[in-house]
C-alpha positions in Angstrom: 157.4 210.3 -44.0 154.5 207.7 -44.6 155.3 206.4 -41.0 154.4 209.7 -39.7 151.4 210.5 -42.0 149.9 206.9 -40.5 150.5 208.7 -37.1 148.7 211.7 -37.8 145.8 210.3 -39.4 145.5 207.6 -36.1 145.7 211.2 -34.1 143.4 213.0 -36.0 140.7 210.9 -35.9 140.8 210.6 -32.0 141.0 214.7 -31.8 138.2 215.1 -34.1 135.8 212.4 -32.3 136.4 213.8 -29.5 135.7 217.3 -30.7 132.4 216.1 -32.0 132.0 214.4 -28.2 132.5 217.9 -27.1 130.1 219.8 -29.6 127.1 217.3 -28.4 128.2 218.2 -24.9 127.4 221.8 -25.3 124.2 221.1 -26.1 122.6 219.9 -23.2 120.7 222.0 -21.3 120.5 221.9 -17.1 116.6 222.4 -17.4 114.2 220.5 -19.8 113.9 222.5 -23.1 110.6 223.4 -24.0 110.7 221.1 -27.4 111.3 218.3 -25.3 107.9 218.4 -22.9 105.7 216.0 -23.5 108.1 213.8 -24.4 110.8 213.7 -21.1 109.5 214.4 -17.5 112.3 216.4 -15.5 113.1 213.3 -13.7 113.9 211.3 -16.7 115.5 214.1 -18.6 118.0 214.5 -15.6 118.2 210.9 -15.9 119.2 211.1 -19.7 121.6 213.9 -19.2 123.5 212.1 -16.6 123.8 208.9 -18.8 124.8 211.2 -22.0 127.4 212.6 -19.5 128.5 209.2 -18.1 128.8 207.4 -21.7 131.0 210.5 -23.1 133.4 210.5 -20.1 133.6 206.7 -20.7 133.7 207.0 -24.4 136.7 209.5 -24.4 138.5 207.6 -21.5 138.5 204.0 -24.1 139.4 206.0 -27.2 142.1 207.5 -25.8 143.4 204.0 -24.2 142.8 202.6 -28.0 145.0 205.5 -29.1 148.1 204.7 -26.6 147.9 201.1 -27.8 147.8 201.8 -31.4 150.7 204.8 -30.8 152.6 201.9 -29.1 152.0 199.5 -31.8 153.4 202.0 -34.5 156.2 203.8 -32.3 158.0 200.4 -31.0 157.5 198.2 -33.8 154.3 195.9 -32.2 153.3 194.9 -36.0 156.6 194.0 -36.8 157.2 192.0 -33.7 153.9 190.1 -34.4 154.7 189.1 -37.8 158.0 187.9 -36.9 156.2 185.8 -34.5 154.0 184.8 -37.0 156.9 184.1 -39.7 158.7 182.3 -37.2 156.4 179.6 -36.8 154.7 178.9 -40.6 156.0 179.6 -43.6 152.7 179.7 -45.5 151.5 183.4 -46.1 147.9 182.6 -45.7 148.8 180.9 -42.5 151.2 183.8 -41.5 148.3 186.3 -42.3 145.8 184.4 -40.2 148.1 184.0 -36.9 149.4 187.4 -37.6 145.6 188.9 -37.3 144.7 186.5 -34.9 147.3 187.4 -32.1 146.2 191.1 -32.6 142.6 190.7 -32.6 142.7 188.4 -29.5 145.6 190.5 -27.8 143.1 193.6 -28.3 140.1 192.2 -27.2 141.0 191.1 -24.2 143.0 194.3 -23.7 139.4 195.8 -24.0 137.7 193.4 -21.7 137.7 195.6 -18.5 136.2 198.1 -20.9 133.4 196.0 -22.1 132.8 194.7 -18.3 132.4 198.1 -17.4 130.3 199.1 -19.6 127.5 196.4 -19.2 127.9 196.0 -15.7 128.9 199.6 -14.1 127.4 202.0 -16.9 124.0 199.9 -17.9 123.5 198.3 -14.4 123.5 202.0 -12.9 120.8 203.0 -15.5 118.5 200.4 -15.1 119.7 198.9 -18.6 121.7 195.9 -17.8 120.1 192.0 -17.6 123.1 190.4 -18.7 124.8 187.9 -15.7 128.8 187.3 -15.8 128.0 184.0 -17.6 126.2 185.3 -20.3 128.9 188.3 -20.7 131.7 185.2 -20.8 129.5 183.2 -22.9 128.9 185.6 -25.4 132.4 186.6 -25.5 133.7 182.7 -26.4 130.6 182.4 -28.9 132.1 185.7 -30.7 135.4 184.6 -30.8 134.6 181.2 -32.4 132.8 182.9 -34.9 135.5 185.2 -35.8 137.5 182.1 -36.3 135.4 180.2 -38.5 133.6 183.3 -40.6 136.5 186.0 -39.9 139.3 183.5 -40.8 137.9 181.8 -43.3 137.0 185.2 -45.6 140.5 186.1 -44.2 142.2 183.1 -45.4 140.8 183.0 -48.8 141.3 186.6 -49.8 144.7 186.5 -48.5 144.8 183.3 -51.2 143.0 185.2 -54.1 146.1 188.0 -53.5 149.0 185.3 -53.7 147.4 183.8 -56.6 146.5 186.3 -58.8 147.7 189.7 -57.1 146.4 192.3 -59.3 143.1 190.7 -59.9 142.6 189.3 -56.6 140.2 192.5 -55.9 137.7 190.6 -58.5 137.7 187.5 -56.6 137.6 189.2 -53.2 134.6 190.9 -54.1 132.7 188.1 -55.3 133.2 186.5 -52.3 132.1 189.4 -50.2 129.4 189.9 -52.3 128.1 186.6 -51.9 128.7 186.0 -48.5 126.8 189.5 -47.7 123.8 187.7 -49.6 123.6 184.5 -47.7 123.9 186.7 -44.5 121.4 188.5 -45.4 119.0 185.2 -46.0 120.4 183.7 -43.2 122.1 185.3 -40.3 118.5 185.4 -38.4 118.1 181.8 -38.5 121.6 180.6 -38.2 123.6 183.3 -36.2 120.9 184.7 -34.0 120.1 181.5 -32.4 123.3 180.9 -30.9 122.9 183.9 -28.9 119.1 184.6 -28.4 116.1 182.4 -28.5 113.6 183.3 -31.1 109.5 181.8 -30.7 106.9 182.5 -33.3 104.2 185.1 -32.1 101.3 183.5 -30.7 97.9 183.9 -32.2 96.0 186.9 -30.8 95.4 190.6 -30.9 98.8 191.7 -31.8 99.7 188.8 -34.7 96.6 189.5 -36.0 96.9 193.2 -36.1 100.5 193.0 -37.8 98.6 190.4 -40.1 95.9 192.7 -41.6 98.4 195.8 -41.2 100.6 193.3 -43.8 97.9 192.7 -46.0 96.6 196.0 -46.6 100.4 197.5 -47.3 100.4 194.6 -50.0 103.5 192.7 -48.1 103.1 189.0 -47.3 104.3 188.2 -43.7 104.5 184.7 -42.6 107.3 184.8 -39.9 106.8 186.8 -37.2 109.4 186.1 -34.1 109.9 186.8 -30.5 113.6 187.4 -29.6 114.2 187.1 -25.7 116.2 190.5 -25.7 115.2 191.1 -22.3 118.1 188.1 -21.0 120.9 191.4 -21.7 119.0 194.4 -21.6 115.7 196.5 -21.0 116.1 198.4 -24.3 113.9 197.5 -26.8 114.1 197.3 -30.6 112.8 195.4 -33.9 114.3 194.2 -37.0 113.2 193.1 -40.5 115.5 190.3 -41.6 115.9 188.4 -44.7 115.2 188.1 -48.5 112.4 187.0 -50.2 110.6 184.1 -48.8 113.5 184.0 -45.9 111.9 187.6 -45.1 111.1 187.8 -41.0 110.1 190.3 -38.7 111.8 190.1 -35.5 110.4 191.7 -32.3 112.2 192.3 -28.9 110.3 190.6 -26.1 110.9 194.3 -24.1 108.9 196.0 -27.4 106.1 193.8 -26.5 105.9 194.9 -23.0 106.6 198.6 -23.1 104.1 199.5 -26.5 100.5 198.9 -27.1 99.7 197.2 -30.0 98.9 200.1 -32.2 102.3 201.4 -31.5 103.7 198.3 -32.4 102.1 197.8 -35.8 103.1 201.0 -36.5 106.9 200.4 -35.7 106.1 197.0 -37.9 104.8 199.3 -40.7 107.7 201.4 -40.5 110.3 198.1 -41.0 108.0 196.8 -43.7 108.5 200.2 -45.3 112.2 199.7 -45.6 111.5 196.4 -47.9 108.7 198.1 -49.7 111.0 201.0 -50.7 113.7 198.3 -51.7 116.0 200.3 -49.2 117.3 196.5 -48.4 118.5 195.9 -51.9 119.7 199.1 -53.0 121.6 199.3 -49.7 123.1 195.9 -50.4 124.1 197.0 -53.7 125.9 200.5 -52.5 127.7 198.3 -50.0 129.1 196.3 -52.8 130.2 199.3 -54.9 132.0 200.5 -52.0 133.8 197.3 -51.0 134.7 197.1 -55.2 136.1 200.7 -54.8 138.0 199.9 -51.5 139.2 196.5 -53.1 140.7 198.0 -56.2 142.6 200.8 -54.4 144.1 198.1 -52.2 144.9 196.1 -55.2 146.7 198.8 -56.2 148.4 200.1 -53.1 149.2 197.1 -50.7 151.9 195.7 -52.9 153.7 198.8 -52.2 156.7 197.3 -50.0 156.9 201.1 -48.6 153.2 200.3 -46.6 155.1 197.4 -44.7 158.5 199.0 -44.0 156.2 202.0 -42.6 155.6 199.5 -39.7 158.6 198.4 -39.5 158.1 194.9 -41.1 161.4 193.5 -42.4 160.0 192.1 -45.8 156.6 193.1 -47.6 153.6 190.9 -46.8 149.3 191.3 -47.5 148.6 191.6 -44.0 151.2 194.2 -43.0 150.2 196.2 -46.2 146.4 195.7 -45.1 147.0 197.2 -41.8 149.1 200.4 -43.1 146.0 200.6 -46.2 143.4 200.2 -43.4 144.8 203.8 -41.7 145.8 205.3 -44.8 142.2 204.5 -46.1 140.2 205.6 -43.2 139.6 209.5 -44.4 138.2 208.1 -47.6 136.1 205.2 -45.7 134.6 208.3 -43.5 133.2 210.2 -46.6 131.6 207.3 -47.6 130.3 207.0 -43.9 129.2 210.3 -44.3 126.9 209.3 -47.6 125.6 206.0 -46.2 124.6 207.8 -43.0 122.7 210.4 -45.1 121.3 208.0 -47.2 119.9 205.9 -43.9 118.5 209.2 -42.8 116.7 209.8 -45.7 115.4 206.4 -46.1 114.3 206.3 -42.5 112.0 209.7 -43.4 110.5 207.3 -46.2 109.7 204.0 -44.1 108.0 206.5 -41.5 105.8 208.1 -44.7 104.8 204.4 -45.7 103.9 203.5 -42.2 102.2 206.6 -41.4 99.7 205.3 -45.1 99.1 201.9 -43.4 99.0 202.9 -39.7 98.0 206.3 -37.7 101.2 208.8 -37.9 100.3 209.5 -33.9 101.2 205.5 -33.2 104.2 205.7 -35.0 105.3 208.9 -33.4 104.4 207.8 -30.0 106.1 204.5 -30.0 109.4 206.7 -31.0 108.8 208.6 -27.9 108.2 206.0 -25.1 111.3 203.9 -27.3 113.6 207.1 -26.9 112.6 208.0 -23.5 113.0 204.2 -22.5 116.4 204.2 -23.8 117.4 207.7 -22.1 118.4 208.9 -25.6 119.6 212.1 -26.4 117.5 213.9 -28.1 119.2 217.4 -29.1 122.2 216.0 -30.5 124.4 218.4 -32.3 123.8 218.8 -36.1 127.8 217.9 -36.9 127.4 214.9 -34.9 124.2 213.7 -36.5 125.6 214.5 -39.9 128.9 212.3 -39.3 127.6 209.8 -37.1 123.4 209.2 -37.1 122.4 206.4 -39.2 118.6 207.5 -38.2 117.0 211.0 -37.8 117.0 212.7 -34.2 113.5 212.1 -32.4 112.5 215.6 -32.6 113.0 215.6 -36.6 111.0 212.6 -37.0 108.4 213.8 -34.9 107.9 217.1 -37.1 107.8 214.7 -40.0 105.1 212.6 -38.8 103.3 215.8 -37.3 103.2 217.4 -40.8 101.5 213.9 -42.5 98.6 213.7 -39.8 97.6 217.3 -40.8 
């Protein structure tokens, strides 16, 4: 029965995602809708529609491939086979778990490699976004694997060790570990991990830096570190983000953002990012993440020892790693509910950060920046409300523009 529940959840998840994509596709109009005039012109709008169609078809194909892989692993005992291979070479349960997940993750990444290549060098290239090269593509893959082995493997080893040492209370130690790691990454991700993939240089003195410093001072925000990241080496898409906590905080601007927007528009975007910090969205997000992680780990500690979880995947003997796979699938509906909540909260925070930005920089400048970025990225400006509710961490552009327009009157 547990096996069929797992299969049902896997298939249902795929069908629900396909249904959401279908709803999104029905919102598309062949002609430029009136509410998008002044944002998209006819040519750009047609290109954005084609981009969405291509991405949707590709997403469906990739999803079907992943579904077939998972179902094959379930029906033909693939997880049990990898478990047997891992046990054949090692007897230590921590090392067995590491080898088990290492084989599965590496094999899955290799099998999905053609999809990653096609997305980058066919789809993104066709629509003028890709700036990556095969060398950068494979170098990024290799670096990602190394980080997964060092960081992911280290965390998994410790969590597995906690389980076999403490069993019922392992979730407390795992929670402390994950919380410490989360804080550490918030503090040092931009200075330790990002440089492995991108070059970051301090923003030179000039009109832009002076304008940012003036706005930051007016907002009561001390900002010493402003960096430019060479995002253009991979894509023409633009972005900006806030990183760090306390004295380690920094603003990172993509070089594509600087080339696409005017100085007042860039300052408007940064005022929005500073708004997240001033409104304590980063801290509250971390606290909520810790609470959700605590609930997840506690439920895992209650269920993972049940031998039926491992046997549902065809394992000859129960283990933490097999139980973890089964739990992850069974827990997916609960995880989805948490995702709905965090996305709703994130959308609310985006509106609040927009309001903060409007206090220290003209809302028209932020609105114009959002329009330019959406058009440049060929964003879908009319997503289905249910799709937004499930997947969007940011409100749709038209909603944000309406809110900003109300602030300017």
